[in-house]
N, C-alpha and C positions, 0 to 999 in steps of 0.2 A: 909346446909346454915347457916351462922352465923348471929344472930340477935342482937348481941351486938358489939360495936366497939372494935377493938384491942387496948390494952393498949400500946403494943410495936409491931407494925406491922413487924418490921425487924426480929422478932423471928418466924414469920409464913413463909410458903412456898407459892410461887406464884401459884394461882389456875389454870393457863394456862400451865405453863411449869415446875413447881416444883423448880425453883431457889429461892433464898432468896428474900422475898418480900421487897419492898421499899415504896410502896404506898397502900392506901386503897380507894376503891371505895364504894359508898353506893347508894342504889336505892330501889324503891318500887318493890315488887315482887308479881305478881298475885297468885303464888302458895302458898304464905304465908299469904293470905288474906290482902294484901296491907301493910304488915309490912315492915319495912326497913331491908334490908339485907346488909351485908358488905363482900367485896371481897378483898383479898390481891393480889397484883400484883407486879412483879419485874419491874425495870425501863424500860426494853425493851417492855414488854407486856403493860405497862401503856402508853408508847409512841404510840404503835400500836392502842390501844383503843382510845386514843385521836385523832389520825389521822383519824380513821374510823368515829368517831363521828363528827369531824369537816367537813369531806367530805360530810357526810349525811346532816348536817345542812347548810353548806355554799357553797357547790359545790367544785369541785377539785381545781380550780385555787385559790380561796380564802383560802381553807384549806392548800395548799402548802405554801402560804404566812404566815399564822398563825403558821404553824408548824416550819418554820424557826426560830421562837422565842424560840423554845424548844431546839435547838441545842447549 
């Protein structure tokens, strides 16, 4: 797990599929004693992660409405 931000995330590979990364996610990780960890994601995996998060937060109907703004 990476604990420092990427300077140029496009040079990294997506952690989910291995394609060239386009975005960087950050979050606290219990395994690293609440340190911030950084994850590189390609555009497709970023969109899937956003959709999953929006569905969990807002429910399916609202998530679909929000995700239309990503297209």
